C-alpha positions in Angstrom: 11.0 -4.3 13.4 12.4 -1.1 12.2 9.6 1.6 11.4 10.5 3.1 8.0 9.3 6.6 7.3 10.7 9.9 5.6 11.1 11.5 8.9 13.6 8.7 10.1 15.1 7.6 6.7 19.0 8.1 7.0 20.3 10.5 4.4 24.0 11.6 4.1 24.5 15.2 4.9 24.4 17.7 2.1 27.5 19.5 3.3 29.0 17.2 5.9 32.6 15.8 6.2 33.6 13.0 3.9 33.4 10.4 6.6 29.6 11.6 7.4 29.0 11.5 3.7 30.4 8.0 3.1 28.9 6.5 6.3 25.8 8.2 5.6 25.7 6.6 1.9 26.2 3.2 3.4 23.5 3.8 6.3 20.9 4.6 3.4 21.7 1.7 1.5 21.4 -0.6 4.6 18.1 1.1 5.2 16.9 0.5 1.7 17.8 -3.4 2.0 16.1 -3.7 5.4 13.0 -2.0 4.1 12.9 -4.3 1.2 13.5 -7.4 3.5 11.0 -6.5 6.2 7.4 -7.5 6.8 7.6 -10.7 4.9 6.6 -14.4 5.8 9.1 -17.1 4.9 7.4 -17.8 1.5 8.3 -14.1 0.7 11.9 -14.5 1.8 12.1 -17.2 -0.7 11.0 -15.8 -3.9 13.2 -15.7 -6.7 12.9 -13.5 -10.0 13.6 -15.0 -13.7 16.6 -17.2 -14.0 18.2 -15.9 -10.7 18.3 -18.1 -7.5 18.9 -14.8 -5.4 16.3 -14.5 -2.6 15.7 -11.9 -0.2 16.5 -14.3 2.6 20.0 -15.2 0.7 20.7 -11.3 0.3 20.3 -10.8 3.9 22.5 -13.7 5.1 25.0 -12.7 2.4 25.2 -9.0 3.5 25.4 -10.2 7.0 28.6 -12.2 6.2 30.0 -9.3 4.1 29.6 -6.9 7.1 31.4 -9.4 9.6 34.0 -10.2 7.0 35.0 -6.8 5.8 35.6 -5.5 9.2 36.9 -8.6 10.7 39.4 -9.5 7.7 40.1 -6.3 6.2 40.0 -3.9 9.2 41.0 -6.0 12.1 42.8 -8.9 10.4 41.1 -11.3 12.6 39.1 -14.4 12.0 35.4 -14.1 11.2 33.1 -15.4 13.9 30.2 -17.7 14.0 28.4 -18.9 12.1 30.9 -18.0 9.3 33.8 -19.6 10.6 32.2 -23.1 10.5 31.6 -22.7 6.8 33.8 -24.6 4.3 33.8 -21.5 1.8 36.0 -23.2 -0.7 33.5 -26.1 -1.2 30.3 -24.0 -0.5 30.9 -20.5 -2.0 27.2 -20.0 -1.9 26.5 -21.2 1.6 25.0 -18.0 2.8 22.5 -17.8 -0.3 22.0 -21.6 0.0 21.1 -22.1 3.6 19.0 -18.8 4.1 15.9 -21.1 3.2 16.2 -22.9 6.6 16.1 -19.6 8.6 13.0 -17.9 9.4 12.6 -14.0 8.4 13.0 -13.2 12.0 16.5 -15.2 12.3 17.6 -13.6 9.0 17.0 -10.1 10.0 18.3 -10.6 13.5 21.4 -12.3 11.9 22.0 -9.1 9.5 21.1 -6.5 12.2 23.6 -8.1 14.7 26.5 -7.8 12.0 25.6 -4.3 11.1 25.7 -3.5 14.7 29.1 -5.0 15.0 30.3 -3.1 11.9 29.0 0.2 13.1 30.9 -0.3 16.6 34.1 -0.9 14.5 33.5 2.0 12.3 32.6 4.4 15.2 35.8 3.2 17.1 37.9 3.6 14.0 36.6 7.0 13.2 37.0 8.2 16.8 40.7 7.4 16.5 41.2 9.3 13.1 39.8 9.7 9.5 39.2 7.7 6.6 42.8 7.5 5.5 43.7 5.1 8.5 44.9 1.7 7.3 43.3 -1.6 8.2 45.4 -4.3 9.8 45.1 -6.6 7.0 48.2 -7.1 4.6 47.6 -7.9 0.7 50.6 -10.2 -1.0 51.7 -7.0 -2.3 52.3 -5.3 1.3 49.3 -2.9 0.9 46.6 -2.2 3.7 43.1 -1.0 2.7 42.3 2.3 4.2 39.0 2.7 6.1 37.8 4.7 3.2 38.3 1.7 0.6 36.4 -0.5 3.0 33.5 1.6 3.4 33.1 2.4 -0.3 33.2 -1.4 -1.1 30.5 -1.8 1.3 28.4 1.0 -0.3 28.9 -0.6 -3.7 28.1 -4.2 -2.4 24.9 -2.6 -0.9 23.9 -0.8 -4.0 24.1 -3.9 -6.1 22.0 -5.9 -3.7 19.5 -3.0 -3.1 18.6 -3.3 -6.8 18.2 -6.9 -6.6 15.9 -6.4 -3.3 13.9 -4.0 -5.1 13.0 -6.2 -8.0 12.5 -9.3 -5.8 10.5 -7.3 -3.3 8.2 -5.9 -6.2 7.5 -9.4 -7.5 6.3 -10.4 -4.0 3.9 -7.7 -3.2 4.3 -4.7 -5.4 6.3 -2.7 -2.9 8.7 -0.7 -5.4 10.8 2.4 -5.3 14.0 3.6 -3.8 12.6 6.5 -1.9 12.0 6.6 1.8 8.6 4.9 2.6 5.7 7.5 2.9 
């Protein structure tokens, strides 16, 4: 399990490069979601709030899929690997959310952490070869390619949205609230 503290909390640089700021913002959002999803039993990972069916386990599995699919599809233009490649997404668009209840908290965190590790490796390699303006291999119907900046910013947006969900759900489980680094 990741230990969270103010000393180890990822923060984007105050005056770094654009790439360092964007990657730093993404890392801070990843840490927030991991913090909100850590240290819970299976029941805690299955809690919902209000009318929503979203759970912390579902968020983790969804974000693992987002990590893998964004870089495989948009950057590398390659098929997404297991377990995502065996899902009939057209007939079960919420498979990641729906099936998370079948997985233990340890399995969900391991799946998400492995996806994040793959994404970090892709980003590190891409940034070593150039900046955020590099174009991904994916081509839209209009013949456009997303650049690395757009892919990373889309992930920051995705994580920020779900970090808010995670904050509300986790607070309803055991009162853990806030967005600042754990003290």
